[in-house]
VEXMAR-147654 format. One line per 5 residues: number of its first residue (from 1); for each residue x, y, z of C-alpha. Coordinates in steps of 0.02 Angstrom, whole numbers. Example, Ala and Ser with C-alpha at 12.3 -4.5 7.8 and 13.67 -1.06 7.14 Angstrom:
1 = 615:-225:390 | 684:-53:357 .
//
This chain:
1 = 529:290:590 | 521:128:493 | 408:93:344 | 286:-11:445 | 261:125:577 .
6 = 235:257:444 | 112:146:351 | 9:107:505 | 7:292:550 | -119:308:407 .
11 = -248:252:535 | -221:419:624 | -285:517:474 | -456:527:395 | -462:481:211 .
16 = -416:547:87 | -232:527:125 | -126:681:89 | 6:685:-46 | 137:724:88 .
21 = 92:567:186 | 95:460:29 | 266:532:-16 | 330:496:159 | 276:314:147 .
26 = 349:295:-27 | 516:371:21 | 529:257:173 | 493:105:64 | 623:153:-66 .
31 = 750:189:71 | 719:14:141 | 744:-71:-28 | 863:-199:49 | 713:-258:150 .
36 = 588:-247:7 | 510:-415:53 | 466:-347:225 | 400:-184:151 | 286:-279:31 .
41 = 227:-394:170 | 188:-244:282 | 84:-160:147 | -10:-321:107 | -45:-352:291 .
46 = -102:-172:313 | -230:-194:173 | -286:-358:250 | -312:-289:426 | -358:-106:404 .
51 = -530:-29:414 | -627:-26:249 | -599:159:219 | -409:131:216 | -406:-14:93 .
56 = -409:94:-64 | -273:208:5 | -175:47:34 | -186:14:-153 | -125:190:-185 .
61 = 26:151:-76 | 66:-1:-185 | 48:105:-342 | 157:244:-273 | 296:127:-217 .
66 = 300:32:-382 | 297:190:-488 | 438:271:-389 | 542:113:-390 | 525:95:-578 .
71 = 564:279:-603 | 716:275:-491 | 790:104:-533 | 714:63:-703 | 589:-72:-745 .
76 = 721:-210:-757 | 792:-174:-583 | 626:-142:-494 | 605:-269:-353 | 437:-208:-287 .
81 = 321:-243:-435 | 367:-427:-452 | 351:-450:-264 | 181:-364:-254 | 122:-467:-404 .
86 = 154:-630:-310 | 5:-600:-196 | -99:-477:-297 | -249:-594:-306 | -258:-618:-118 .
91 = -228:-431:-93 | -381:-392:-200 | -481:-528:-112 | -440:-440:52 | -511:-280:-21 .
96 = -680:-362:-34 | -681:-445:137 | -779:-315:234 | -945:-313:327 | -1092:-290:208 .
101 = -1116:-102:223 | -930:-68:216 | -891:-148:48 | -742:-65:-34 | -827:-44:-202 .
106 = -941:81:-116 | -793:200:-101 | -761:188:-288 | -936:245:-336 | -960:374:-199 .
//
């Protein structure tokens, strides 16, 4: 299974996302490091298009990938953090683009 398929399989689960699922996504992303630009684009697009209840787990995916990459390759050789940072503003803007009752911030204060 490729990273994109694993990522979009999140839609098959009810939040919160399990640690095992998060680990599976992270491992697939690290394994596909040669295609890191595609991995980052897939995660950003997932956050943009997913249902509101999956947007925060999408941020957890970013966090998990970046942490593992920095742990495994070191901060100076990490390719994911700089790539995610290129579009971080638009990624956060996509977090807030939901219908009125489904605003993401609601899930933070629940």
